[in-house]
RODO-2510 file (C-alpha; in nm, 4 decimals, decimal comma):
residues 76
     n   res          X          Y          Z
     1     m     6,0803    -6,9496    14,6891
     2     i     6,0429    -6,6084    14,8552
     3     e     6,2831    -6,4556    14,6033
     4     r     6,0667    -6,5855    14,3186
     5     i     5,7462    -6,4421    14,4642
     6     q     5,8687    -6,0949    14,5642
     7     p     5,8646    -5,9458    14,2113
     8     f     5,5065    -6,0606    14,1628
     9     t     5,4030    -5,9188    14,4980
    10     a     5,5327    -5,5823    14,3810
    11     k     5,3383    -5,6145    14,0535
    12     i     5,0212    -5,6968    14,2442
    13     m     5,0620    -5,4023    14,4795
    14     d     5,1317    -5,1704    14,1846
    15     a     4,8206    -5,2941    14,0035
    16     l     4,6099    -5,2425    14,3157
    17     a     4,7478    -4,8969    14,3922
    18     y     4,7006    -4,7856    14,0320
    19     t     4,3406    -4,9022    13,9979
    20     i     4,1543    -4,8895    14,3287
    21     g     4,2071    -4,5189    14,3862
    22     g     3,9545    -4,4261    14,1204
    23     l     3,6223    -4,2666    14,1969
    24     n     3,3752    -4,5257    14,3289
    25     f     3,6033    -4,8069    14,2174
    26     w     3,4378    -5,0828    14,4200
    27     e     3,0913    -4,9899    14,2923
    28     r     3,2022    -5,0161    13,9284
    29     s     3,1944    -5,3876    13,8546
    30     e     3,3605    -5,3494    13,5149
    31     l     3,6665    -5,1961    13,6807
    32     v     3,6764    -5,4651    13,9481
    33     d     3,6531    -5,7281    13,6722
    34     d     3,9395    -5,5603    13,4843
    35     l     4,1504    -5,5674    13,8004
    36     a     4,0665    -5,9348    13,8559
    37     s     4,1737    -6,0119    13,5009
    38     e     4,5011    -5,8231    13,5463
    39     l     4,5729    -6,0048    13,8725
    40     d     4,4923    -6,3397    13,7129
    41     d     4,7403    -6,2635    13,4336
    42     i     5,0083    -6,1835    13,6902
    43     f     4,9549    -6,5158    13,8676
    44     v     4,9240    -6,7263    13,5518
    45     l     5,2246    -6,5689    13,3822
    46     s     5,4385    -6,5762    13,6966
    47     g     5,6210    -6,8911    13,5930
    48     i     5,5425    -7,0360    13,9351
    49     p     5,3173    -7,3393    13,8898
    50     e     5,1575    -7,3085    14,2333
    51     l     5,0474    -6,9511    14,1648
    52     a     4,9133    -7,0369    13,8221
    53     k     4,7277    -7,3424    13,9523
    54     h     4,5511    -7,1463    14,2262
    55     s     4,5162    -6,8149    14,0427
    56     e     4,1362    -6,7955    14,0651
    57     h     4,1369    -6,8408    14,4418
    58     l     4,4316    -6,6040    14,4846
    59     v     4,2578    -6,3327    14,2816
    60     t     3,9448    -6,3645    14,4953
    61     e     4,1468    -6,3382    14,8155
    62     v     4,3618    -6,0467    14,6969
    63     i     4,0551    -5,8472    14,5909
    64     a     3,8792    -5,9192    14,9211
    65     l     4,1876    -5,8076    15,1127
    66     a     4,2236    -5,4964    14,8966
    67     r     3,8645    -5,3964    14,9771
    68     r     3,9371    -5,4209    15,3491
    69     r     4,2797    -5,2557    15,3339
    70     e     4,2261    -4,9928    15,0638
    71     r     4,3642    -4,7075    15,2736
    72     d     4,6813    -4,8997    15,3519
    73     i     4,7340    -4,9832    14,9851
    74     l     4,6797    -4,6245    14,8771
    75     g     4,8964    -4,4908    15,1572
    76     s     4,6298    -4,2654    15,3038
***
């Protein structure tokens, strides 16, 4: 199962690193919504039923974690 999830973890981290570095990202709800939509697509289209089934919850948790760990994600 780990081998199936690793490529999607990389996609998620890429999406986060690409988007959250923008000016005042977390204060711009339209950008946060766009990120949530992109993350949802990654989970739903993963081909892993468990990820697709729980995509809404996973998106919420990933975004919450990204807010707390922004510096780690951006490498600063």
